[in-house]
C-alpha positions in Angstrom: 8.7 13.4 7.5 9.2 10.2 5.4 7.1 9.8 2.3 6.1 6.3 1.1 4.3 5.4 -2.1 2.7 2.0 -2.7 0.8 0.5 -5.6 -1.8 -2.3 -5.7 -2.2 -4.0 -9.0 -5.6 -5.5 -9.7 -6.0 -7.9 -12.7 -8.6 -10.6 -13.4 -10.1 -10.5 -9.9 -6.7 -10.8 -8.3 -4.2 -8.5 -6.5 -0.4 -8.7 -6.7 1.0 -8.7 -3.1 4.4 -8.9 -1.6 4.8 -11.1 1.5 7.5 -9.5 3.7 9.8 -12.0 5.5 10.0 -10.2 8.9 6.4 -10.6 10.0 5.0 -12.6 7.1 2.6 -9.8 6.4 1.3 -8.9 3.0 1.8 -5.4 1.5 1.3 -3.7 -1.8 4.7 -3.2 -3.4 6.2 0.3 -2.7 8.8 2.2 -0.8 10.4 5.5 0.0 10.2 8.4 -2.3 13.4 10.0 -3.5 14.2 13.7 -3.1 12.3 15.7 -5.7 10.4 12.7 -7.0 6.6 13.0 -7.6 4.4 10.6 -5.7 3.2 9.1 -9.0 6.8 8.5 -10.3 7.8 7.0 -7.0 4.9 4.6 -6.9 5.6 3.3 -10.4 9.4 3.2 -9.9 9.1 1.2 -6.6 6.5 -1.1 -8.1 8.6 -1.9 -11.1 11.7 -2.4 -9.0 9.9 -4.8 -6.6 7.8 -6.7 -9.1 9.5 -6.6 -12.6 6.2 -5.6 -14.2 4.8 -2.3 -15.5 1.5 -1.1 -14.0 -1.3 0.1 -16.3 -4.0 2.6 -15.7 -2.5 4.0 -12.5 -4.6 6.2 -10.2 -4.0 7.7 -6.7 -6.6 6.2 -4.3 -5.5 7.3 -0.8 -3.3 9.7 1.2 -2.6 8.6 4.8 -0.7 9.8 7.9 0.8 6.9 9.7 1.8 7.5 13.3 3.7 5.2 15.7 3.0 6.0 19.4 4.2 5.0 22.8 1.4 6.1 25.1 0.9 9.8 24.2 4.4 10.1 22.8 4.8 10.1 19.0 7.8 8.0 18.0 7.5 8.2 14.2 5.3 9.6 11.5 5.2 9.3 7.8 2.9 9.9 4.8 1.6 7.0 2.7 0.3 7.5 -0.9 -1.6 4.5 -2.1 -2.2 3.9 -5.9 -4.1 1.3 -7.8 -3.3 -0.1 -11.2 -5.8 -2.0 -13.3 -3.6 -4.5 -15.1 0.1 -5.0 -15.6 2.5 -5.8 -18.4 5.1 -8.5 -17.9 5.7 -11.4 -15.6 6.4 -10.7 -11.9 9.3 -11.9 -10.0 8.5 -14.9 -7.7 10.8 -13.7 -4.9 13.1 -10.8 -4.3 15.1 -9.5 -1.3 11.9 -7.7 -0.3 9.9 -10.9 -0.1 7.7 -13.3 -2.1 5.4 -12.0 -4.8 2.2 -13.7 -5.8 -1.3 -13.1 -7.2 -4.1 -13.5 -4.7 -7.9 -13.5 -5.0 -9.2 -10.0 -4.3 -11.3 -11.3 -1.4 -8.1 -12.5 0.3 -7.4 -8.8 1.3 -10.0 -9.5 4.0 -8.1 -12.3 5.6 -4.3 -12.3 4.8 -2.1 -11.2 7.6 -1.3 -7.5 7.3 -1.3 -4.2 9.2 -4.9 -3.3 9.8 -4.4 0.1 8.2 -3.1 -1.6 5.0 -6.2 -3.7 4.9 -8.4 -0.6 5.1 -6.6 1.3 2.4 -6.0 -1.7 0.0 -9.6 -2.8 0.2 -10.7 0.8 -0.6 -8.2 1.0 -3.5 -9.3 -2.3 -5.0 -13.1 -1.9 -4.6 -14.2 1.7 -4.4 -14.4 4.8 -6.5 -13.0 8.1 -5.3 -10.3 8.9 -2.8 -9.7 8.0 0.8 -7.8 10.0 3.4 -7.0 9.2 6.9 -4.7 8.8 9.9 -3.7 5.5 11.4 -2.1 5.3 14.9 -0.1 2.2 15.9 1.9 0.9 18.7 5.6 0.1 18.1 4.5 -3.5 17.4 2.0 -2.3 14.8 -1.1 -2.9 16.8 -3.8 -0.5 15.5 -4.7 2.1 18.2 -7.0 4.2 16.1 -8.0 5.1 12.6 -9.7 8.2 11.3 -10.9 7.8 7.7 -12.6 10.2 5.2 -13.6 9.5 1.6 -14.6 11.7 -1.3 -16.1 11.0 -4.7 -16.0 13.7 -7.4 -19.4 14.5 -8.7 
């Protein structure tokens, strides 16, 4: 099973997002974990590679199972670990082979084109305390079929 780590940077009421060229969808920078790499190290490495900035005050905010289905048949499945950073050091790239980077108002997470599961987990990461867990099921075209979400806040 593939493991993916992404990281949403929040700073001055804005979020740093990557617009992918294929669909024009917005994502938090991230990518595949390397063998033996921790999820934390992976999220920071991928974020730095894709943005040219160093995240500050990094915390894990969500763990998700992502499933691609064709009817009842599972075509693909991976784990997504979503982190949030409160602040960054440096100046981000404007564009890389991965897409275009830009700061957006936090509220734009409600409206920018993106996978619906990404919207759910990025809004939680940016706005809520605690952790979120869940499973998102999609069609091959990334239409959301279902989501099952749980949250926890340590007392």
